[in-house]
N, C-alpha and C positions, 0 to 999 in steps of 0.2 A: 786535262782528261774529256773527252765529249759529253755533252750534257745529255746528250740520249743513249745511253749505254744499253745493253742489250737486256738490262732488268729493269726496265720501265722509264717514264720521263723523270727526271729526277725533280723537278719543280713539283710533282704532286706526293712526293715522299715526305720527307722530315719536313717540308714547309707547311704552307697553310692549311692545307686540306686534308693533311694527315692520311686515315686510311680511308682513300678516296670513294672508294665504292664497296667497302668492306661491309654495310648494313645490310641488314633484313629487309624485307619486302615490308609494306605498310600501305593500306589503302583508303587511311581516311581522306575522305577529301579536301579538307583544310590542308594537308599536307603533311599532319604531324605525326604520321606514322600511327603502328597499333603499339607502342610502349617498348617495342622492342628495339634493338640495335637501327639506329637510324641510317638514311641512305647514304650520310657521310661517314659512317662510322666516328671514330672518336675527331671532331671537325679540325681542332688541331693540336693534335697529339704529337705530331712531327715524326711519326713512324709509319707507313700504310703500302699499301699497293698501288703503283702507279700506271699508267697506260703501259702494257709492254711494247715494246716494238721488235718487229713489227706486226702490230694488231692481233696481241696474243689477247686471251682474257685478262680483264682486268685484276680480277682477284686472284690472278697466280703469279704475281710477280713483287717485289718489294723493292723500293728504293728506298736511299737515304738522303735525299736532298736533291738540291741543283747539282747537276754532275756527279751520278749514282756512282757506286765502286760497281766495276763490271767484274766478272771473274778474269783469270789470268789469260792471257791471248798468246797465240805460238810466236807471236810478232814482239812480245815484251821482252827485256832487257832480263839477265837472271838477276836472281837474287844476289847481293854481295855479302852476306853475313852467314855465319856456320862454317862448317868443315867441307872442304872440298878436295875429291880424291884427285891426284896427279898421275895421268896415264904413263904406263910404263912397267917395264919387264921385275923380275924380282931381285936381279943384280942390277947394282951401278953400271955406269957406264958412260960413255959422251950420250950425252943427247938423252938421256933417261933419267928418270930421279924414280925412288923407291918410297912408300909409305907416304903420309897425309899432311896438308897444310891448312892451319888457321887462318882466315883473312878475321882480322882486325883482335886476333885472341892471343894469349902468351903460351908460348909453347916451352917443352924441356928442351934443355940444352943438347940433348943426345938426336933430339927430332922425335923422339916417341912420346907417347902421353905420360906427364908425370902419374903420380902414383894417385894424387889428389884428383887429377882429371880423370884416370880412369875411375874411380869410385863414382864421383857423380854421374860419370855416363853410364854405368851400371844402373844406378841408383834410378837416374832418368827413364830408363828403359822399362825397369820394373814398374816404376808409376805410371807410365803409358798403358804398358801390358793390363795392369790393375784396372786401369779408367775403360780399356775396350771389354774388359770382361764386365765390368759393371752395366756398359752402355748393351751388351749382347744379353745380360741377365735382365735388364730393363724390358726392351724386346720382347724378349720370351714373355716377361709375365703381363706384358700389354698385350701380345698376342692371344695369349690365356684367357686372359678378361675379354678380351674382345669374342673369341670363340665362346666362351660361358654366357656372352650377353646375347649372340645370335641364337645360341641354342634355347636360350630362355624365352628369346621374342619368338621363336617359331610357334610357341606353345600358345601364344595369345594374340598374335599379327594377324589380323583379318582385312584385307582390303576390301571396301565397299564397292559395289557394282556403280556404274554410270547414274542409273536411274534413282536409286537410293540416295546418292551424291548428291544429285539435284533438287530431291525432295526435300531434302534438310538443308542445303544453302539457301531455299526458296523462302524461309522462314522469317519474311520481312516483317518490319515494326512500323505502323502506321499512325499518323498524328491526325487529331481530328482537331474543330473548332469546339468551343465550350458546349454546344448544344448535343455531341456526341454524333452527328447525323452527318455533318459536311468534312471531307477531308480536306486538310490542309497540305500535306505532303507525306513524304514515306522514306525510310531509311533502310537499308539491308536487304533491299530487293537486286538481286543480282542480275541484272536487266539483260541476260543471256538468250542471245537469238541462236538458236541450237545450229548447228552448220553439219550435215551428215559426212561420212568418212568421204563419200563418192564427191559430192561437192564442196569438200574442203579442198582450196587451190594447193595446187603443188607449190608454188611460189612461196605461200604461207609457212609451209611444212617446213622447205628448205631454208626460208631465212631464220626460224625459229631454230633451228639444227645446227645452222651457221654462228647464232649467237649464244645459244648453251650447251650445245652438246654435240661437238663436232664429230662425234665417234657414236652417234647414236644407232644408225643402222647396223653397226658390227658387235657393241656388246651385247652382254643378256640381261642387262638391265641395272649392273650394278658396275662402274669403272674402279677396279681393284687399285689400280696405280693413284688413279685420283683420289680415294680415300684415304691410300697410304702416305699420298704427297700430301694432303690437308691435315691427314692426324698427325705425322710428324713435324711438320711448321707450327700447328698449333701447340703441342706439348713441349716444344723447344722454344717456344716464346716467342714466335714470330707471328707474322698476321694469321688471324683467324680466316681459313679458306673453304669453299665451299666442298669440292671434289663430288657433287652431286649431278646424276646425271637426270634426264627427264623424268624418268620413273622415280626414281627419289625425291625431286620437286613436288611430282604432281602426291605422291602419297604422303610427302610432308604437308603440303597445302591441305588435304581433305584431313588428314589427323589430326593438325593444328599442332604439331611437333615443334615448329619453327622457335619455340620459346627457348629450347634445350640445345645450347650451341656446344654440344659435346659427341664423344664418338660414339656414348651410348644410342643417342638419338641417329647416328650413322647408321650403327648397326640395325637399330628396328627398319630405320626406313630401308637400309639394303634387303633384309627378307623379304620386307613388304613388294616392293620395288620385284624382286626375283619371284614370288610368287603371281604379280600383277602380269608379269612377263609370261607366264606359262597360262593365264587365262584368257589373255587377248593378245594379237598382233602387233606389231609396231606400228602400223597405220593406224588401228584401232586406238592405242596409247595415245599417239602424238595428237589424234583427232579429239580426244577426250580433253587430253591439255589445253588445247586452244578452245575451249569450250567453257573450260571451267575456272581458270586462272584471272585473278585480275588485271585489268590493263590500265587503271585510272580513269578518270574522271566517272566516276562510279559502274563504269562498264564493265563486266564479267564474261569472258569469252570475247575474242578477236572480231565476231560476229557484231556484236553491240558497240565494240571499240571502234571499230570500222565508220558506224554511223555518228557516233559521239565525239570524233576527232575529225571527220572529213564529211560529213553527212552524206556518204556513199555506201552502197553494199559491199563487201568484202571483194566480189568477183569484179567490180570495175576499179579496184585499186591500182597502181603502177608501183613497180619495184621500189620507187625511192618513198612512198606513202606506206608500204607494207614493212619496210625497215623500220620506219619511226615508230610504228605500232609495236614490233618486235621490242624496240629499246625501252619501253614502256614496262615492260617484264621484270628487268634490272631493277626498277624501283617505282611500283605503281602511285606512290604520293606524289607525284609528279617532278621529280628531279630531273625529268628527260623529256616536260611536257612544256612545248615553248611557249605557252600562256599560263602556266601556273607559278612557278619562280617559290616553291615553298620556303625555301631558306633566305629569301628577300635579298638575294647577292643582286650587285649591279647588273643592269639587263645584258650587258654586254658580255660577263663574265658566265652569266646564267645561260646564255644563248651559245657558249662555246662550248660549255660542259656539255649540253644537248646535241650540239652539232657532231662532238666528238664522239659520242656513243653512238648515234645515227651512222655515222661514217665508217665505224667500226662492223657495226652489222652488215653495210652494204659490201665493204672488204671483205668479209667473211662467206657473203654469198658467193663472192667472185671463186673465193677458195673451195667452196664446195660444189661448184659447177650449177648453181641456180640463177647467176647472174654473166653475161660476157663482159669481158673488161672493157671494152669500147662501147657497152649500154653504161658501164658503170661511171664511168667518165664524165657524161653525160650530164649527173647528179651533183651538182656545187653548191647548192643552197637548200634549205630545208624547205619542204613542201610546207605551202598554206594549210593552216589547220582552221576550223570554225571557232569562234567564240565559245565559251565556257557555259554549258547549257544546263541545266538542272533535271537531269535523267536520271533514269534508273536508280540506284540505292539515294540518291541525292534531288528527288522530286521535290520541286518548292524549297530548295535553297537557294536559289537565285530571286525568288521573290521578296517583296518589302517583310514578310513572314519569316524568311529564311533564318534571322536571328533567333527567334524564339524556337522554330522546329528542329532545326538541324545543329544547335548550341546549347541553348540556356536549358531547353527542356527536357532534351537528353541527358545532360549531365545531372540535371536535378532528380528526373527518372530512375538514373543509375543508382544514386545515392538512396532515394526513399524505398529501392527494393532491395539494396545492398550487394549490387552487383560489383564486381572488381574493376569493369571497363564497359564504355560504351559499345565496344566491340559485341558483347554477350547481349546487348539491348538489337543489334541490326540482326542478329539471326535468330533471335528468341519467337519472332513472331507476335509481339505486344501489341494490344492496343491504347495508346497515349491519348487522352482527352485532354487538351489545353485549356488553358483559363482565355483566351483569347476570344471574343465576342465578335463575332463576323462582321454586324451591323457597325459597333463599334470602331472595329479595325479598319470597315471601309471609310467610316468619318475622318479617322485619324490620318489616314493616307490623302483622302480627298482634302483635307487643311493644311496639311504640312507639306505635301510633295511639292515642289518647285515646279514640276509641270502639271499640267491641266487647268481647272479653275477655279479653284480653292484660295484661301486667303494669301497663301505664300506666296502662289503663282502669280497672285495680282499684285503683290508686292514687290515682284522681279520683275527686271526685263535684260537688256541687253547691256544696261550699264552696273545690274549688280547681279552678274549671272554666277556668281562664284558663291552665292550665299547656297545653306543648307541647313536645314532644320533637325531638330529630334524630339518625339512626341510620344511621352508614358504614360498612362492612364491607369489608377488602381481603385478598385474598390474597397473604401476604407472600412466596410465591415467585416471582409475576409480576409483582406491582403491579396486577393486574386488580381493578376495583371491583367486587365481585359483589353488593351490596346497598347501597340508597342510599335512606334516606327523611329529606325535608327538609319534608315535608307532604303532605297528602292532594290538594292541587291543584297541579300542576305550572306553573299560570300565576301564580302566588301567591308569597310571600317564601319563598326557600329557607334555612329553620333551620340547614340543614347546612353550607352553601356559604359563599364570601365575601360574600355579598350579607349575611348575617346572625353577625357575629362575636361571641364570648363571650367573657368572664375565665375562663381555665381553672382558676383557684386551684391547689390542692395536686397536680392530676393534672401538672402542668407541671414538678412537683420530679424527673421522671423524667429530665428534661435537662440538671438541677444536679447530679443524682448520675451523668450520663452526664460531664458535663466534669469532673466534679472526679476521676472515676476515669481518664478521658484526663489530668489533670494528675496522676496517679501518686498520689494521694490514696486511700487504703486504704479499704473500705467497714467495717473495724474500728476507723478513726481515731478519736479521742472528743472531743467537742463539749460545748460549754456549751449547755445546754437549758432554762436559768432562764426562768421564766415571763415575764420582762421584762427586756430590755437596751437600752442605748443603744450607739449604730456612731458614729465619728467619721464626719462629714459626713451626719448624718442630726438633724434636730433633736428630733423626737419618737421614743422608745423604739419597739422592736419587741417585739412580746408575742404568748403563745402563746394559741389559744382556750382559754376553760375554765381560764384560770391552769395549763395543764399545767405541772410545773416538775421538769426535770430537769437540775441541774446539770454531770451526767457522763453522757454519752449517744453510742454511735457512731453513723456516718454512717448505718448500715445502718437500725439501730432509728428516728432522726430521719426517715428517710423514710417508714419503715411508720407511724409514729405520727402522721405530718404534723405536725412543731414547725417553728414558723417561724423561730425563734432562732438554732438551728445553723444552719438552711439560709441564712439571711441573710447568717452569718460565711463559711460557707462558698463562696457567691456571690461576696462581696467576696475572698475568698482568690483563689477562681480567676479572677475577672473576669465581669462580665456581659456584655460582648462574647463571653466564650468560652462562656457558656450560650445566648447567642441562634446561635452559628455552629453549636454542636453541633446544636442542635432545628434550624436551616436544612438541616443537611448531612443529619437523618434524616426532613426531608418537610414541615417548617413554611415555606410560600413566602410570607406576610403575616403582620404585625400589627398592632392597630390602637393608637396611640398615645392612652392613656385621656383624657388633658387638652384634647387638640387635635382628636383624632376623627379624625386623617390615618393614610390604611391606608399603610402602609410595605411596599414591596415589597423583599424581603430579597435578592432576585437583582439589583437595580439595582447598576451599578457603583459609583457614589459611597457607597452603603450597604455594599456590600461592603469598599472600600476601609477604611471608616470603622469597620466592625467588627473590620478585622486589625490595627489601630493600639493596641497595646497601653499604649499610653502615656498612652492617653484611653479608658481601658475601658469606662467611662458614658457614652459620647457619644452612641450612638444609643438603647440601653436602659440603665435605671439599676438597683439590684439588687434590685428589687422584680420583676423579671424572674424571679428563681430560684423564686418563689412563686406565679407566675401572673397577675400585674396586668395582662399585656397582652391584650386579644383576640385569638383565633384560631377558625379554623373546626374544625368537627367535622370534615370531610374532611381535613384537616392533621393533626390529630391521629389519626386512625386510620392514617395513611400514615406517621407517624413511628413509630408501635408496631408498625405492619408492619416496620420496619428492624430493630428489636430481636428481632422474632419471626424474621427472617431470619439471625440472626446477625451483625447489623451492614452487611448488603448492604442497601442504597436501591435499590429498582425503582419506576423511572417509574410516577405511578400513572395509569390510562389506564381510559377507558370506551368503546373500541371494539378489537374482537377480530378483525374482518376487513369488509376494504370490496372489492365485486365490482361492476363497471360494469353498463351495461345489456344485456349481451351476455353476462354471468354470468364473466364471467373476473376474476380476484383482482386487483385494483390493489394494496392494501394488507393485509398481515398483521402481527398482534403475535408478535414473537419476540422471542429474545435478540439479534438485531441491529438491529432496529427500534424497540425498547423499551430505555431508556436503563437501566443499572444501575451503579452503583459502590459501594466500600466505604467506608460512610457512618463507622464506626466500626471498631477491631478486634475481632476475636471473641472474647478475652479479657475487654474491656471489657463487650460484649454478655452474657458469660456470668455476670459478676459484676452485671451490672444487671440480670438475669432473675433472678437467685438472691436479689435483692434486695428486689423487688415480689413475687415468686412466693408469699410468706405472706399478701398482702393478699386479703380477699374481702367479699364484701356484706355488710351486716349479718345476712340470714337465715341465712347459712352459716358467720358470724365467720373471724377472722384464724387463721392456723395456722402458726408458725414452721417446720414441715416443709411446708410448701406446702399451697394450698389447689387440688383438683381438682373437675371435674364429675363428677354423680353415673356417670359410665360410669369412673371414674378417670382421664382425661385432665387432666392438671395444668395451670393459669392462672396468669399474670401480670397483675397490675393494679394500678391505681392511681386512689383516688378524689378528688374533688376539689369544694370548695365555696365560695363566693364569697359575701360577705357585703353585704345591700342596705345603701346609703348613704342616709343617714336626718340630720337636722339634730340629734336627739339619738339615742343609743341605742336601738334599735330591736329588738334581739334576732331580726331577720327576715334569711332568705337570698334572692339573687337568681339564683343561677346553682348546677346542682348537676352533677358530670362521675362517668363510671363509663369509665377507658378501660383495654384491655389486651389480653392475645394468647392464644392455645396455637401450638404450630408449626406448625398447619394453617391459623389466621384471625386477623386483627385487626382489633378492632372498638372504636368510638368511640361513646359516649351523652352528650347533653346533654340538660336539662331546663330551661326557665326561662318567664318570662310569653311568651305570645301575640303581644304589641305593645310592651313596653316592656322593654329591659335591666335598668334599676333595679326591676322587678317582683318582687313575693312570691313564693315559692316555698315553700308549704305542703305539710304532709301532710295526707291528708283529715280528720283530728282537730282541724285548724287549728295545727297547732306546727310549728314550723319543717322543712323537709327537708334533709337532708343527700345527700353522695356516694355513702354506702354504703346511701342508702335505696330510692327511687323508680329513679335512674339505675343502682343496683347491682342492684336487681332486673330490669329490662329486660334488663340487659346479661346478667345470667345465664340468664334464661329464654330468649334468643336464642340464646346461644351454646350452650346445651344441646340445642338443637334443630339450629343449624346445623354441630355436629361430628357429629352421627348422621347428616347430609345429606352434609357432605363426606367424611368417613371409612367410615360405614356400620358394620360391626362388628369393625373394624380395632382390636387393642389400642391401649392409651396409647402416643404420642411423648414420648419423655422429654426434657427441656429440658437443653442441658449443664451440667456440673458446674461449681461456681463454681472461679475459677482464683484469689481471694485475692490478686489485683494491688495494688500501691501502698503505700505509706509507711504505717504506723499512726502516727508520732509527729506529725503536722501539725497535728492539731486544736487548738484552742485551749482544750481543757482537757484533764488526763491521769488517769490512773486513781492515778497518784501526787500531783497537783498539788491546786490549792485544789477544793475539793468544799463549799463553806461555803453559799451560796445567801442570803447576807446580804442588805444593798441592791442588788437586781441591775441598778438603773437607773443605777449610777454604774461607767460604764468595763466593760470586758471580764468582769472576774472578779467585781466587788462588793466590797464591806468585807466583812473580816472577821466573822463571824456564825455563830451556832449554823446546824446543818442540820436542818432542822424533820423531814427524812424519815429522820433517822436511828434506826435500829431499836429503840435503847435508848430514846429519847423520844417513839415514837409514845401518844400518848393515845387511850385508848377513844373510839370515834365519831370520830376524824379519817379523814376517807374518803379524803383526799389520801394521807396516811401510808401508810393500810393499802392503797392501789392500788401506792407504790410498794413498801411491802415486805409482803406479805401473810401473812408468817409472823412478824411483831412480837406483841410481846405485845397483847392487844385485838383482835386482828385475825385471822381467818378465812382457809382458802384461797381461799374465793371472795366479797371483800368486795360485790359486786354482788348477791348473794345472801342475804337475811336468815337467819339459822339462831337456834337456841337460846342460842347464845353472845350474853349481853347485852353483849357488846363489841362487837358486828359493828355495823359502819355499815347501815343500812337506806339506800334509795334513797327520797329525799324530794326531789322538783325543785324545790320551793319552798324548801327549806332548804341543799341541800346542793347547789351547783353543778356539782361534778363526781362526779355521780353514773354510772356505767358500766351497760354491759351486761351480764351474768353471762357467764362463760367457756364455758357449755353452747350459748351461741348463743340462748337464749330471751329474752323479754322483759325487760329489767331488773326490779328489785324495786321495788315501790310504783307502778309505771306506771298513770298514770291511764287512759292509753289500753286500749282492747280488743284493739286489733290488734297484729302483731307487729313494729310499727316502737316501740313504746313511746313516750316522750316526748321533747321537745328536748333539757333537760337529761342525757337518760341515752344521750348520744353523745359519751363522752369521747373525745379525740384527733380529731374529726372535723373540728370547725370552728376556725379559728384566724384570730385577729383582728391586724390589724398598723394602727397608724394612722400619718398623716402629716399635714401641714400643709391639706392639700387633699383628702384621701379617708380613709375608715374602709375599710381594705384586711383583708380576708379571704380565706384560702385554707387549704383541708384535702385 
């Protein structure tokens, strides 16, 4: 059977696309529709309307798969089952036969029907007659219901005049910066460039008729046969079909009836359409239609659409361009926009869909006489369209603030005032004042943008132009998100939100630290920081990056130096579930399972119950949670750090400061009553945690046990994070770097990684691996330096709380009087007895590791990273010494082959930490 039967392309029937074009229109900029039936209907439903042949309306045909069943043809062979009459006279004779013959059936010996057969025949006829009567009765009842609905509709149906319609639809919502004075963007403005009846090009009118209603100029506003055809098909279980005229589509759009896919809605539309036909001429109606309907790209009306798609006035467009605009009316969410692709189909498939709809309109234009066939044949390729721009309803959507103005703030505002959909915001005339501070946002973009002259731009060049960053800054005293950078284009992938989560590496050790302090473990407790250790229940050993080796180290120093072996032991002691609960209470809302890719909602009731089950602490997350194996969002990390900055008080993060209605009345405002706040951790815990990480600084500043301060003297608390890239073989590359931290006035998280691949390469501009204290450290430092001046002006430094020194100092798996051998670290907790290679009495000249641990030992100088005249001082040679470190002065390490301040990869001791298991090469720093 022919694959392209008269009832539609079979491949678009019960194949992958199901009801291909059966969906309702949706005008959401991001291609998600308006919550009604989507452009693709039931995407893999297996039954749907295909493209009719030749070029009939897609919603008017059905197919059942490749090679769809077509109606019988005059050329088909006759059926070979059932009873056949043999022509002939009543009397028998040569060449004649009388009676009936059965094909494939049993007949009576006499040639007549048997008694049983005759009874069966009569019974079948009676059953068939009854079925027909029932169908007829049903039709009568349906008609009566329809008549009643129409009669009732006449009593209340009222068709708005165009001016009233325009005023109603132009109740747009604006979004402002936190000062309430400067506008960031707007939504819901139907950027309509009204074209008068006389100026509306005939080509546009005829193209519309060709695509949507070819009998438009003939009917009186209602296509009765079309409505009946749609009704019969819908009630018999077929594909839902429109049957709407342009008038019905128009009034349906204005009256917002599109959510009701029943014949009752059709009846109401029909009455309104007929009344509209009495009030206006056909030319006026079609002009109004073209001025009102959504065309995608936030353009309402074909005049605005012309500029949004082609950057030209409608009168200057060619037939191929007009046809592409008219094609958008079928699905204004972007299904037929060459540059949108809302369903993320393969590019070739998406363009094929766009092309088929475009060609359908062009061919229809030939059929209605709007285009000559010879001219139509010239159009073989889609016309070029301009890049998506934030115009009309999406003013500001393509800016760096677009993630907030056109996604997060809108959805939050909808929930705050109890609206059912964002669409209600778009036409409600609201004014939303966001929490974004214009000066802080500009500073964030300046430092995090890979273009320009900020820290990110300085750290990248042609060798690492694959890098992108995310930065989020939160006011710890209110939870207001004051700066948000997820990329330059708010319609793209948000690198700072839950769309794009990244393994945080050692920056997550903040939560291990908090969980341990909450579990009464002192920051001065002593742990085994041997370079490699095996743990029960883990097949492969945990090891520290750079083979950093400290058999005895306090929890405080283990956090500051980012050692993995003690952190894993602390996590195992406290419980992985307790670490996860601490992080959740502080602001981490979701994590991603690194093996399955599943997003885990930490506030889900079942997840909450499992996390609180201390009998199975590794049920939801394993011990690798302690050093950041599980990806999180930049926003959540900033919020969690804000909780520490607020001395343990969690403030609900929010993007909306105030909402006013169209009359200027405040309908919601952020304050202590409307925004959630809770004591996430005790103040003493927060004080000790802040003290621990107040010594951490970016590489350009260096660590300081007495605390790292901004140039104006304001103290900071921070943690670096580095995640090693997975390779089949060791490749000494990293894939994600972090720097998270806070002052008492501001909490900020920064991430840098590959623009398109989570396992991509993150290098410095000299090609060597980047670490958390390098690029992200510089972005954070430069931003916070600017931000602190903006937030506090010339005020003096705000001190952090003094440490409380809570907890038990004796609970570590190593003690100052215990094993300190560092022998075979791979065997058990403490290893076999052996010599301590870092004993000051045994340091050999040139032993870098020993000198780093014991700078006063014989053969070492005060600054092992700085060569001097002392022949025993080890020099920094990355090719020979894997643990070469930066000098204490904060200058580049000795023998660094790089001319910049970053030095080389081998000169970052304590920054990268490698952990291996049977599935991943895990790295944290």
